[in-house]
C-alpha positions as CSV (number, residue, x, y, z in Angstrom):
1,M,-43.0,-11.3,-23.4
2,P,-42.5,-14.3,-21.1
3,A,-41.5,-13.7,-17.5
4,A,-37.8,-13.2,-17.0
5,Q,-35.2,-11.6,-14.6
6,T,-34.8,-8.9,-17.2
7,Q,-36.3,-8.5,-20.6
8,Y,-33.3,-6.9,-22.3
9,W,-29.7,-5.7,-21.6
10,S,-27.1,-4.0,-23.8
11,M,-23.7,-2.6,-23.6
12,V,-22.9,0.7,-25.4
13,S,-19.5,2.3,-26.2
14,C,-19.8,6.1,-26.4
15,E,-18.0,9.4,-26.4
16,A,-18.2,11.8,-23.5
17,M,-20.6,14.7,-23.1
18,P,-21.3,16.9,-24.9
19,S,-21.4,14.7,-28.0
20,S,-22.5,11.4,-26.3
21,H,-22.0,9.9,-29.8
22,I,-22.6,6.1,-29.7
23,V,-19.6,4.4,-31.2
24,D,-20.7,0.8,-31.0
25,A,-23.2,-1.4,-29.1
26,L,-24.1,-5.0,-28.4
27,T,-27.5,-6.3,-27.4
28,D,-28.0,-9.3,-25.3
29,F,-28.7,-11.7,-28.1
30,Q,-25.5,-10.7,-29.9
31,V,-23.3,-11.9,-27.0
32,P,-22.3,-15.6,-27.1
33,L,-22.8,-17.5,-23.9
34,D,-20.8,-20.4,-22.6
35,K,-22.4,-23.5,-21.2
36,D,-22.9,-21.8,-17.8
37,G,-24.4,-18.6,-19.3
38,N,-21.3,-16.5,-18.8
39,Y,-19.9,-14.3,-21.5
40,T,-16.7,-12.4,-22.5
41,I,-16.8,-9.0,-24.2
42,V,-13.5,-7.4,-25.5
43,Y,-13.5,-3.6,-25.6
44,S,-10.8,-2.2,-27.7
45,R,-10.0,0.0,-30.7
46,K,-10.2,-1.7,-34.1
47,E,-6.4,-1.9,-34.4
48,D,-6.1,-3.5,-31.0
49,R,-8.8,-6.2,-31.5
50,P,-7.4,-9.6,-30.6
51,A,-7.7,-12.0,-33.5
52,N,-9.5,-14.5,-31.3
53,A,-12.1,-11.9,-30.1
54,T,-14.8,-13.4,-32.4
55,D,-18.2,-15.0,-32.1
56,A,-16.7,-18.2,-33.4
57,N,-14.4,-18.3,-30.4
58,G,-17.3,-17.4,-28.0
59,V,-16.2,-13.8,-27.6
60,A,-18.1,-10.6,-28.4
61,W,-16.3,-7.4,-29.3
62,I,-17.2,-3.8,-29.0
63,E,-15.2,-0.8,-30.4
64,W,-13.5,1.8,-28.2
65,S,-14.1,5.4,-29.5
66,P,-11.5,6.3,-32.1
67,R,-12.2,10.0,-31.3
68,G,-11.6,9.7,-27.5
69,E,-14.1,12.0,-25.8
70,G,-15.2,13.3,-29.2
71,I,-14.4,16.9,-28.4
72,D,-13.0,18.9,-31.3
73,G,-10.2,20.8,-29.7
74,P,-7.1,20.5,-27.5
75,K,-9.0,19.4,-24.4
76,N,-10.0,16.1,-26.0
77,R,-8.6,13.1,-24.1
78,P,-7.9,10.7,-27.0
79,D,-7.6,7.7,-24.7
80,F,-11.1,8.3,-23.2
81,G,-13.5,5.4,-23.4
82,M,-16.9,5.0,-21.8
83,L,-19.1,2.0,-21.5
84,M,-22.7,1.9,-20.4
85,I,-24.6,-1.2,-19.4
86,R,-28.4,-0.9,-19.8
87,I,-30.5,-3.5,-18.0
88,M,-34.1,-2.9,-18.9
89,D,-37.5,-4.0,-17.5
90,T,-36.3,-6.1,-14.6
91,D,-38.6,-8.3,-12.5
92,P,-38.8,-6.6,-9.0
93,A,-38.6,-10.1,-7.4
94,W,-35.1,-10.6,-9.0
95,K,-33.0,-10.2,-5.9
96,Q,-29.7,-9.6,-7.8
97,G,-31.2,-7.0,-10.1
98,P,-29.5,-3.6,-10.3
99,A,-32.7,-1.9,-9.0
100,H,-31.8,-3.3,-5.6
101,V,-28.5,-1.4,-5.5
102,T,-29.4,1.6,-3.4
103,Q,-26.0,3.0,-2.6
104,P,-22.7,3.3,-4.5
105,G,-20.3,0.5,-3.6
106,M,-22.9,-2.2,-3.0
107,E,-23.2,-3.3,-6.6
108,E,-21.1,-6.5,-6.4
109,Q,-22.7,-7.5,-3.1
110,V,-26.3,-7.2,-4.4
111,M,-25.7,-8.4,-8.0
112,G,-23.5,-11.4,-7.0
113,P,-22.8,-13.5,-10.1
114,Y,-24.6,-11.0,-12.3
115,Y,-22.1,-8.2,-11.5
116,P,-20.0,-7.5,-14.6
117,R,-16.3,-8.1,-13.9
118,G,-13.6,-6.6,-16.0
119,Y,-9.9,-6.8,-16.3
120,Y,-7.2,-5.1,-18.4
121,T,-5.0,-7.2,-20.7
122,T,-3.0,-6.6,-23.8
123,K,-3.9,-7.8,-27.3
124,D,-0.9,-10.3,-27.2
125,E,-1.9,-11.7,-23.8
126,F,-5.6,-12.2,-24.9
127,E,-4.5,-13.8,-28.1
128,A,-2.2,-16.2,-26.2
129,S,-4.5,-17.2,-23.4
130,G,-8.0,-16.1,-24.3
131,P,-10.5,-14.8,-21.7
132,K,-10.0,-15.3,-18.0
133,R,-12.7,-17.2,-16.3
């Protein structure tokens, strides 16, 4: 593979332990980029997916677990959702790479523009205004 900051990244939606069932996933090549290399991923249940959260609109979508934590029983939290970002085989010289994060809380400082930023919105708000830049 050619030299790069990272060879691969992905985002995975999953249930909690003990099931750890993967609900949905996106790999880097499935996420549309804007002209500056930025991206928007919407994370929601199927019924809450905004109509404009589509590749055609430059937005990737990943499904929130319909089973919450995935625990069969009264202790299941049905609103539970977990995302994991996997950034694999990074170049040690990439100064903003996650491997340079050595203590909790310094992620944004180290990763700078590569640090994932999230925000909460409603389906209606996203459909009306699209992603926030």
